[in-house]
N, C-alpha and C positions, 0 to 999 in steps of 0.2 A: 504494500500500500504506500510505502514511502520511496520516492525516487532514489536510486543508488547515489546520485550526486549529493543529496541532502544527508544520507546516511554517512557518507564519507566525510562531509563537512562537520556533521555532528560528532563523529568519532574523533576527528582532529581536535575539536573544541574540548571534548572529554579528556583526551590525552595530554593536551596543553594546559590543563587545569583551569579552564575558563569558567568553571562553576565556582564562584566565590563564596556562596553560602547555600546550604540546603538544610531544610529542617522538616521534621514530621509535624504536621499541624493537626492531624486527626488520626484515627486508627489506621486508615489506609489512604491518607492525604499527605501531600508533600508540596512545599513551596520552595522555589530556588531562585537565586540571582545568578544569571549567566552573563559574563562580560562579553559583549559583542564588539563590533568595530566602533570603538569610541563610547558606546553607551552600554548600560547594564539593563538587561531585560528580565522580567519576572515570569517564571514558568510555574504553572499549577498542574499537578497530576493527582488524579483519584484512581485508585485501584480497587478491585473487588478482592474477595478472600483468596481467590485463586491466582492473584497477582495479574489479572488481565486489566488493561486500561479501560476505564469506564468513561473518564472525562479528562480533558486536558486543555490548557490554554497558555499561550505566550503573548505578551503584549508588544512584541516586535512588529515592525511594519511589513512582514513577509506576506505577499499577496498571491503566491503561486500555488497554494494548496493549504491543506489543514495541518501539515507537519513541517515545522521548521528545524533548522540545525540545532537551535537552543533546546528544543524539546528532545531531540535525539540525544544530545549530550547528557541531559538529565536522566533519560532512560538508561543509557549506558552506565551512568553513575549508580543508579538504583540497582541495576543488575549486578554490578560488580561489588557493591557494598553490602553490608548487613543492616543498614538503617531501616529497611522495610520490616525487619524482624524485631526491632526495638519497640517495647510497649509505649504507647502514647500516654503522657502524663498531663492531665489537665492542670494540675497545680503549678507545674513548671511554667506552662504558657500564661497562666493567670498572673503569676509573679512577674514575668517579663512584661506583660501588658501594663500592670500596675506601674512598674518602673518607668515605662514610656510615657504613661499619662500623667505622672507626677511632674513631668517637665513642662506641661502646659498650664497656663492660668485658667481661671474659671470661664473667661470669655472665649478662650480658644476651644 
C-alpha cells in the first residue's frame, strides 16, 4: 500500500535518527516528533491489540497519498523497539500535563 520510494525514505529517516521524540499516549496510541527538512512534524499512530494500524496521521504537507516518510519512520521505530509492549500509565501523563499547564497564567 505504500510506494517503495516512501518506504525507502522513511527507513532512511529512521536510520538517521530523525525521530526526535516518541511516547506512548494510550494503551495502543503513540505520538512522535519527526525532524523533516527544516521542520518537525507530529505523527500519530493507533494500533489494535494485534498491532495492526487502525488510524494514523502526520501533519506534514505531503499530498501524494495517505502514507508519508515520517509515518514510515515511526512505524519502523515501533517495530524495532519494545515501546509498544510498555504499559500505559495515566498518572505519568497527568503529571506531565500538570507540569506544562503550570507554566500558563489563568488567562492563557
